[in-house]
C-alpha positions, 0 to 999 in steps of 0.5 A, spaced: 141 959 341 134 961 339 134 967 343 141 969 340 138 968 333 132 971 333 133 977 338 137 981 333 131 981 329 126 983 334 125 990 331 124 987 324 118 983 325 114 984 332 113 976 332 121 975 334 120 980 340 117 975 344 124 972 346 125 978 350 120 976 355 122 971 360 115 969 361 114 967 354 121 963 354 119 960 361 113 957 359 116 955 352 121 952 356 116 948 360 112 946 354 118 944 350 121 940 356 115 936 357 114 934 350 121 932 349 121 928 355 115 924 353 117 923 346 124 921 348 122 917 354 120 910 350 126 911 346 131 911 352 127 906 356 127 901 350 135 902 349 135 900 357 131 894 356 135 892 350 142 893 354 139 889 360 140 895 364 135 894 370 135 896 377 138 892 383 133 891 389 136 891 396 136 885 399 134 888 406 129 893 403 121 892 403 119 885 400 114 889 396 120 892 392 122 885 390 118 885 384 121 891 381 128 888 380 130 888 373 126 895 371 130 899 367 134 904 371 138 910 369 132 914 366 135 920 369 138 921 362 130 922 360 130 928 365 137 931 363 135 931 356 129 934 357 132 940 361 138 941 357 135 942 350 130 948 352 135 951 356 140 951 350 135 953 346 131 959 350 136 961 355 142 966 354 147 961 355 153 966 355 150 968 362 154 966 368 148 963 372 146 958 366 153 956 365 154 954 372 147 951 372 149 947 366 156 945 369 153 942 375 147 939 372 151 935 367 157 934 372 153 930 377 149 927 371 155 924 369 158 922 376 151 919 377 151 915 370 158 912 372 156 910 379 150 907 375 154 904 370 159 900 375 153 898 379 148 895 374 153 893 368 159 892 371 156 889 377 160 892 382 156 892 388 157 899 391 158 902 384 163 908 384 167 908 391 164 913 396 170 917 396 170 918 389 163 920 388 164 925 394 170 928 391 166 929 384 161 933 388 166 937 392 170 939 386 163 941 382 161 945 389 168 949 389 167 950 382 161 954 383 163 957 389 170 960 387 166 962 381 161 966 384 166 969 389 172 971 385 168 973 379 162 976 381 157 980 377 156 984 382 162 985 388 157 988 393 153 982 393 158 976 392 157 973 399 151 975 401 145 971 402 138 973 404 134 971 411 127 969 411 122 974 415 127 980 415 127 986 410 133 990 410 138 985 413 143 980 409 148 975 412 155 976 409 158 970 409 165 973 406 170 967 404 166 962 408 161 963 402 165 958 398 165 952 403 157 953 404 156 953 397 160 946 397 156 943 403 149 945 399 151 942 393 154 936 396 148 935 401 142 937 397 145 932 391 146 926 397 139 928 400 136 927 393 139 921 392 136 918 399 129 921 397 129 917 391 126 910 393 119 910 391 116 910 384 115 918 382 117 920 389 123 924 388 120 926 381 114 930 383 118 933 389 123 936 384 117 938 380 114 942 386 121 945 388 123 947 381 116 951 380 117 954 387 124 957 385 121 959 378 117 964 381 122 966 386 127 967 380 122 971 376 120 976 382 128 976 384 129 978 376 124 983 376 125 990 378 118 992 380 116 986 384 123 985 387 122 992 390 115 991 392 117 985 396 123 989 398 128 983 396 135 983 393 134 985 386 138 980 381 138 982 374 140 976 371 135 971 375 130 971 370 134 966 366 134 962 372 127 962 371 127 959 364 132 953 367 127 952 373 121 952 368 125 947 363 126 942 370 119 943 371 117 940 365 122 935 364 120 932 371 113 932 369 114 928 362 119 923 366 113 922 371 109 919 365 113 913 365 116 914 373 109 914 376 107 907 380 108 902 377 114 905 374 116 903 367 123 906 369 127 909 375 132 915 374 138 912 378 143 916 381 144 919 374 138 923 375 137 923 383 144 927 384 143 931 378 136 934 380 139 935 387 145 939 385 141 943 380 136 945 385 141 947 390 145 951 385 139 955 383 138 957 390 145 959 391 145 963 384 138 967 387 141 968 394 136 964 397 140 958 400 136 958 407 129 957 403 132 950 401 130 948 408 123 949 406 122 948 399 126 941 400 123 940 406 121 933 405 128 931 403 131 934 409 126 930 413 128 924 409 135 925 410 134 927 418 131 920 418 137 916 416 141 920 421 137 919 427 136 912 425 144 910 424 146 914 431 140 911 435 142 904 433 149 905 434 148 908 441 142 903 443 142 897 438 134 900 437 131 903 431 127 909 431 123 907 425 122 901 422 126 902 416 130 909 413 129 913 409 122 915 413 118 913 406 120 906 407 117 906 415 110 908 412 111 902 407 112 897 413 106 900 417 102 898 411 101 904 407 101 903 399 106 906 395 102 911 391 099 913 398 106 915 401 108 918 395 102 923 394 102 924 401 109 926 401 107 930 395 102 934 399 107 936 404 112 938 399 107 943 396 105 945 403 112 947 404 113 950 398 107 955 399 110 957 406 116 958 403 113 963 398 109 966 403 115 968 407 116 973 402 110 977 404 110 976 411 117 980 413 
C-alpha cells in the first residue's frame, strides 16, 4: 500500500523515488518483518499462555521432549503477521504473484490454525482429519496451478520450468503443470510439517531457504542479471523478492523466541504455511526443481519417514532409531541444539550449491 501511496509522488520529491527500487523495498521488508515479529512475539505468547494453548508432546517421542509439554503453541501466528504486514505495505499487492503468495500463505495458515485449535483446545487427539487437511492443500494448489495456466501473464512460459545446469532448455509440462503445482504445494507443506520437530530447526531452515529464493527472485526479475546468467527473465519476479525478504525477517524475529529452549512453538499454523509459501515462490519463479536443493534438509527428513515406514512394514525392523531423522540423532546422544545447528549448516550448504548452479551451466 505504501508503494501505491508514494510512487505517484516520486517525481515531486526524490525521497519517494526509493519505493521504485526492489533492493530498497526488499531490505525494508526484511527489517520491518524482523522488528514487528520481535515486538508482537511477547504479546502473542502471553495470549497463548493465558488461554492455556500449550503443546501436546507425543508419548512415543524422545524422553527429553517431555519437559516441553505445555509450551505455548500456534506461534506461527507471529510469523504470519510478520510476513503479511511488510508485504502488504511494500509490495505491489495487485500483482498476480503477490496475490497468489498471500492466498497460499494465509490459506495454509488458517488450515494449520484449525488443526492446532482442534488438537490443543478442543482436545481432538489427531486434530483436523487428515483427508480434510489434504483436501484444503489440494484446493489451494489447484487455485495456484489453474490461475498460472489459464490466466498467465505470458502464455509462452505458462507451463515452463527451468532445468539446472542447462542454459537454453526449458521443460514444458503442458497441462500436466497443474498437478505438478498441486503436488509441490501439498508435498512441501507436509514436508515442512515433518521437519518442525526441534526448537528452531524449521525456523532457521526457512530463513535460509527464503534468503536463497530472495536472491534468485531478484536476479530473475533483473533484465541485465538474468541475461548475464542466461536464465528466464520474469519482469514480475522482483516483487517475489520482497515477499521472500519479509519471510526471512519474520522467521529471524520468531527465532528469538523459538531458539532452544523454545518459549513458543509454531504448530501447524506456521509449518504448513511456511512450506506452502516456499513452494509457491519456487513455482512463480519457474525454479521448481531447485526446491530439491534449497529445501534439501526437508527432503531428507521426509525420505527418512518414508523409508522407516516402508522397511518396518516389510521387515518389522527400523532403519533409524526414530523418524524423522532429527530424532534419530537425538537418540544417538546429540544435544538438541547440536542437531539443529548442524542441520542449519547442511541447509546453508544446499542453498549455496543451488545458487552456484546458476553459474555452472
